[in-house]
Structure formats: C-alpha cells, structure tokens
N, C-alpha and C positions, 0 to 999 in steps of 0.2 A: 630558543623559545621552548616551553614545556610541551609534552605530548598532549594530544587531544584527550579529554577526559571521557571515558566510557565508550561502550560499544552498543549499538542497537541492532536487533535482529528484526528484519522486516516482516517475516511470517513463515513461509514454507521452508522446510529443511528436508533434504533427501535421505531420510533414515526410515527404518521400517516400522517404528512404533513411537508412541508418545513418550514412553518411559526411556527409550534409547535416546531420544532427543534431549529430554531434560537432563539425563545423566551425563551425556557427552558434552553438552554445552557448558554445564556447570564445572566440569573438569577442565575443559580446554580454555575457557575465557573467564577465570574466576575474578570476582570483585569488579567486573566491568559492566554488569547489567542492572538496569532499573526494573525491567520487565522481561518476561520469558514466554515466548509463544510455544504452542505444543507441536509446531512443525507442520501443521495441516497435512498430516500423513494420510496415506490411502487415497480414497476417492476425492478428497478435497485438495489434492496437490496442484491442480490446474486453475488456481484463482477461482473464478466464478463458473467454470465450465460445468460443474456438477449441478448448477441451479436450473437446468432445463426443465426439470419436472415441475417447477413452480407454475409454469405458464400453460394456458390452453394450446394444444397442438396447432390449431388453425391460425394462430397469430404469430407463430415463430418465424424467424428469418427464412428466406427462401432456401438457403443451404442447410436448414435444420428441420424443415417440415416435409412430409411425404406427399401431401396434396396441395390444392390451391389455397390461397389466402382466404380466410373466412371473412366474408363481406358483411357490412351492416351489423357489426357486433359491438355492443356496448358493454365492455367488461365491468364487473363489479368486484368487490373484495372477495366474494364467494368463489369467483373464478380464479383467483390467485391463491395458490396454496401456501401454507406456512413455510418459511425458508429453511427451518430446521438447523440453523446455526447453533442454537442453544444445546441441542442434544449431544453432538460429539464434544463440544467444549465443556459441558457439565461432566462428562466422563473423564475428560483430560484433567479437569480440576481435581477430581478425586485422586488421580495419580499424582498430581502436583502436591496435594496435601500429604499423601503417603510418603513421598520422597523428601518432603520438608521435615516430616517427623523423624525420618531416618538420618537427617543431617546432610543429605545429598544436595538439596536446594537450600541455600542459606536463608535465614529469616530476613524479611523486609522486601524481598523481590516479589513483584506483582505477577500474576498470571495474565498474559496478554492475549486478547482476542481481536482479530482483524475483521472488520465489516466493510463491504463495498458500498459506495453510494449507488442508488438506483440507476443512475446514468450508466454505470459500468455494466451492471447485470442486464439491463434492457438492451444496451448496445450489443452485447454478446448473444442475445437470444431472441429478441422481439423485433418483428418487422417494423421498418421505419415509420409507417403510417400509424401504427398503434402505440408508439412509445409515449406520446403525450398523455394518452388515456391510462396507460399501464404504470408509468413511473410513480405517480402518487399512491397507487394501490400497493405497489411493491414497497414503497417507503413505509406504509402502515405495517406491512408484514415484518420488515426488518426491525422496526421500532418495537413491535410485539415481542420478537425474539430477544432483542436487547433487554427489554423489561424482564423476560423470563430468566435471562442470565443474571441480571442484577438481583433477582429474588433468590437465586441459588448461591451466588458468590458474594461474600461480604465486600463492601466498597473498599476496605483497606487492603484487600487481596487482588483487586481487579484493575486492569488497564485496558482501555479500548482504543484501537487504532482504526481510523477511517481511511480507506484506500481510494485514491483518486488517480486513475491512469488515463482513461478515455478523455477525461477533462483536458489533459494536456494535448492529446491528439486533436480534439475539437479546436482548441486555441491555435494550434499550428495550422490547421486547415483554414481557419478564419484569416490568418495572416498570409495565406498563399504558399506555405512552405511544404505542403503535402503534394508536390508535383511528382510526376512519374520519374523525373530525373534524380530526386533525392530520397525517394521512398526506399527503405531497406527492409520493411516488415512484410515479407513476401511469403515465405514458407510454402512454395508450390503454387501460389495464386498470382494472377496477373496484377501488375502494379496499378493499373487503372481501376480495377475492381476494388482493391484496398483503398485507393485514394477516395473513391466515392463513399466507401463505408464510413469514413470520418467526416462526412458532411453533416453538421449538426442540424437538428430539426428547428424550424423557425420558432417553435414554442419556447426555445431556450434563450431567445433574444431578450435583453442584451446578454451576450453569452457569458462573459467572465462573471458578471454580477449575479446572474441567475444560478450559475453552477456553484458559486460561493454561498448563495442563499441555501441551496440544497444541503451543502455540508453543514451549515449552521443549523438547519432544521434537524438533521440527524444528531448533531452534537448536543442539541437542547434536551435530548432524551437520555443523555449520559448523566447519571447521578453525580452530584457534588461529592467529593471524596474518592471517586473513581478517576484514575489518571486518564488523560485524553491526548492522543497523538494523531498526526496527519501524515500520511505517506503520499507524496507526489511522485508520479512515475511516468516513464516514457515507454513502458512495455518491455517484455523480455522473451518473446517467442524466439526460439532458436538463438538465445543470447544476443538478440538484436533489438534495438529500439524501432518503433514504427517510423521514426525519423530522428536523425541526430540533432539534438538541440544546438542552435547557433551559439548560445551561451546560457547563463542561468537567469536571464532577464524575465522570461515568461514564468518560470518557477517562482521568482520573487514576486511578480505581479499577482499570481494566484495565491501565494502564501499571504501576502498583505491583504488581499480581498477577503480571505477567510478570517484572518485575525480581526479585521474590522467588524465582522458580522457575528462572530461567535461570542456569546454573552457569558463567558466563563473562562477560566484559565486553561489554555492549551499547554500541556507539559512539553511536547516536542513536535517539531516539523522535520520531516526527512526529505532530502532532495538527492537525485542521482548525479553522479559525475562520470562521464564516459572515460574509458581507459586511456584514450589518446589525448585527453585534455589536461596537459600540464602547463598550458599557457595562461597567463594572467587575465587575458580577455574573457575567458569563460567565467572566472570568479568575480570580476569587478562588480557585476550587478548585486552581489551579496551586500555591498555597502548600503543598498537601499532597503534592506530588510527592516521591518519595524516589529521586532520580536518581543520587546519588553522582557518578561521573565521566561518566555518560551525558549527551550533549548533547541539548537540546530544540530541535526545529524547529517553529515555529508556522506553519500554513498560512493566513496572513492576507493574502497578496498576491492582489489581485483585479484583473482586467483593467479598463483605463480608469478606474482609481480610485486614483490616487496619494495624494490627500488623505485618503481613507478608510483606505488602507493605513497612512499615517503616523499617523493617529489610533489605529488598532488597536495599532500598535507602542507608542505613547505610553502607552495604558492598560495593555497587557501589562507594560511595564517598570515601571509604578507598583506593580504587584502582585508581579512575579517578578524584577525587576531586569533588567540588560542581557544576561545570559548565555544568550541563545538566538539561533538563526538563523532565517531566513525561508524560506518556501516557499509554494506554492499549496495549496489544500485537498486536491487529489487529482491524479492524472495529467492531462495536458493533451491526451490523444489525441482528444478530441471538441471541442477548442477551435478557433475560427476563426483563420486566419493573422494577421489584424490584431490579434486579442486576444493571440496568442502574442507578437507583437512588443511589445505594451504590457506584458505580464507581465515579459518579460525586461528591458525598460527600467526599469520600476519596481523590480524586484528589485535591479538594480545600484545605483540611486539611493538606496535606503533601507538598504543593507547595507554593511558594511566588509569588506575583504579578510580572508582567514583564512590561518593558517600550516598547511600540509599536514603531516599526521603522517608 
C-alpha cells in the first residue's frame, strides 16, 4: 500500500523564532505540507496558558487567583479583554511573506493559525461557577480576533485550526473513565483533584452536542476561502494524556458531531494515536467516520520510533485505507530538540508528497 500523503503540524514547535520554524520545517519536510504554523514560539508555547490576562482576577480558578472568588459578579464583554491572537500572528505572517518571496517557503502553502474553543481557555483559567457566563463573552473576543486576522491575511494565504482538547476530557469524564486509577495527567497534583477538574458544567448538557455546537459557532466566523481544520486532543502535559483513550471511538463520535454541525467544508480533522497502540482495536472505530471530502491526519508519529510509526501506519491502513496523512499527537512545544529532529525525519520517511490546493 502507498505511503500516507502529507504531513500536518499541529501548532507549537520548540524553536527560538518564527523565522527559524519556517526555514527548518520547509527544509526538513519538503512537499508534505498544506499549511505551516509559526510554531507559537516564546510566550505562546504553552497552548492557552498565556491567556490569563484576558479575565478579571476575581473570577480566576482558585489555583490562579490571589484572593477570594469575586461573588455576585455579572461579567460583560468590557470585563473580558481582547485575546490578542491577531497581533503575534500578523507579525509572523509578515515573516511568512518575506520567506516566501525568498523562495524558502514554497508557493501555495497556507499560513496556519490555531485558535482554542472557549471551553479550553475557560477551563484553564476561569472558576467553575463563572464559566457559563464567561464562555460566550470569550467567544466574542476570539471571533473579533479572527476577524482582525482575516482583515490582515488574504483568504488564499490563511488556514485556521480550531483546537479541542478539554472537550475530550469532558467526554471521558462523562463516561466514567477519569477515575483515580487510570488518570495519568498529574504533573505534581493529586489525581482526585485533576479528576474533579474535568467535571463539565451542567450548562454544557447535552455534552457532546453542545460542545460540537460551540465548534460550529467558531467555524462560522471563518471566511469561505480560508482553510479550516479541527484538532482533537487528549492533552500533552509532560508528554502524557490526561487519560489514555480506550480506542478512537470518542474521537470519531466528536468528529462526526462537528462535521454534522459545521455548515462549510472542513479541510482536515486531526486525531491522536498513542505510542503503544499498534493494535487493530484502537483503529477500528475509524470505519465509522463520516468525513466526506475532509482529510484525516493521524497523530501516530512518535520521536525515536520509526519502526513503531510504520507499524501504526500499517495497522491504520488495514482498517481505513491509505487516504490519511501523518502528524504527531499534539503540538511539539514541549519537545526536546533531538526529538524534534527525529519527528521531522520520520515524518518525511513515512509520507508521500502532496499536491497543494
């Protein structure tokens, strides 16, 4: 069977500058990319960690605020600051243009920007009680920033990826799998504390459908002509998931729910594949995907593991066929430099070139 076509980069890359990211990636994995992120270098490398400044201090999570929770507070849009995603990405796009003019970035590749759903950012920063009030306000701010980006970057140059990580944690909690016995997302914190963190607010019921609706709402602000992708994730703190997926079934359920609700073409959906999963049971649920023209990228490339990557590809193809591309499980912002080099080398070896749209 032929090699998977194309490589997808989820977002963050552990290099010192945007120019270094663009240059290295184009050199190491030529003719494999449809879109190219700026690496989310510097203060943005920790996913949504840098978004604390957006929210009033009195409604932050207990582990992020200095004083007591602010009671009887009705937040308005004026209380939620602009997210400022457009500012660093506008600067990175100027670098993108310069390197494209110099021939370092090939013509046709899009500049890729990743945006979180409000569920992710509010989970990371906002107290549980205030999330239903704050999430729609944060959505307005993200959409404003998206519109700013689309006013700066021509549609034919832009790709937007919507990142969904906490959504998978909420679904696992709902199904009773975030028990203390199988939680792995600890990083110095008690398992029971992490377990309760993933308890979804009742305002999200019915859970899967409501979360997919939120993705659709954000997607509706992406201009036609701009490529749209969805990244489904199980977390990567300390290179560990918050829980290991039983198989790909929840990822397929969430993907199908999003596809049913988004009223435009989604160009790609990305799903993680844990390193140890070379068994066919993990991949069997992929047969239920209703992608249509949407491309699947499987995050099955793992550092220092070419043989394992090839085995995961072989098993995935036996279930799904050859029509997917390859990726890592998550962004690489926390990856060691030698592992980055390994990932890029493996990605090139196990994939075939793609024709850019």
